[in-house]
N, C-alpha and C positions, 0 to 999 in steps of 0.2 A: 397206602396200606401201612406204611411205617408209623403213621399216626395212631394205628391200632396196636402195633407190635410193642412199641416202647411203653405206653401206659399199661398194657396188659402185663408186661414184665415187671413193672413197679408194683402192680396189684398182686402178682404172684409172690414177689418178695415180701410184701407187707403181710400177706396171708400165710406165709411159710411157718411162722412160729405157732400157728393154730392148726397146722396140718391140712389146710385147705388150699394149698398153692396150686393144685391141679387145674383149677378153673382159669387162673391167669395164664399158666403155662400152656394150657390147651389153646387159648386164643393166640398166644405167641407161635405155637406150632403151626396152626392153620394160616396165620398171617404170613409166616416165613415160607410156607409151602406155596401160597399164592404168589408171593414175590418171585420165587424161583420159577414157577410156571410161566409167569409173564416174561421173565428174562429168557427162558428157553424158547418161547414162541417168538419173541423179538429177534433172537439170535438166529432163528431158522429162516428169516427173510433173506432173499438173494442180495439185497442191497445193505445188509446189516454190517458188512465189513467195508471200510473205505481206507484208502492208502493215502499217506501224506508224503510230501517231498522232504527229503533229508535236508536239514538246514546247512548253510555254509559253515566253515570252521569257526568263523568269528561270531556266529549267531548266538552261541551260548554266552559269550562274553558280553554282548550287547544286552541280552536278557538279564544277566546278573547286574550289570551296571544300571539298567532301568529300574530293576526291583530295588536296588539300594538307593537310587535317587528318590524313588517314591517313599521308601521307608524313612529316609533321612530328610525328607523335604522340609519339614518344619525347622530342624536344626540348621540345614543348609541356608535357608532364607534368613535366619537370625544371624548367622555368621556373615553372610553377604551384606546384610543391612549394617552391621557393625563396621565392616570394612568400608562401606560407602560413606558412612559418617566420618570415619577417620580420614579418608581421602579428601573429602570436602573440607574438613577442618584444616588439613595440611595445605590445600590450595588457598584457602582463605588466609591462613597465617603466613605461609612462606611464598605465596605466589604474587606478591605485590609487584607493582610496576617498577622498573628500574630507571 
């Protein structure tokens, strides 16, 4: 239904300078009423509410660390790649047999 509401709102905005925005906003009104009706019916089901277990105290930290790891994945691998090249070069240069 939101595929109807958003284009109808754009149509209403485009038609507003001509004074005929009522057509687009009428569709927005009925589309939003339908969305709210479906939400009301779905919320009235007995199994509409479910409960979750509260995470442990360190769960939020793990979540933030994982999100940062994913966000910085590309930069992290480029840094690790550079350090691996430096380490290999050091081993080749300074790691000769005695």
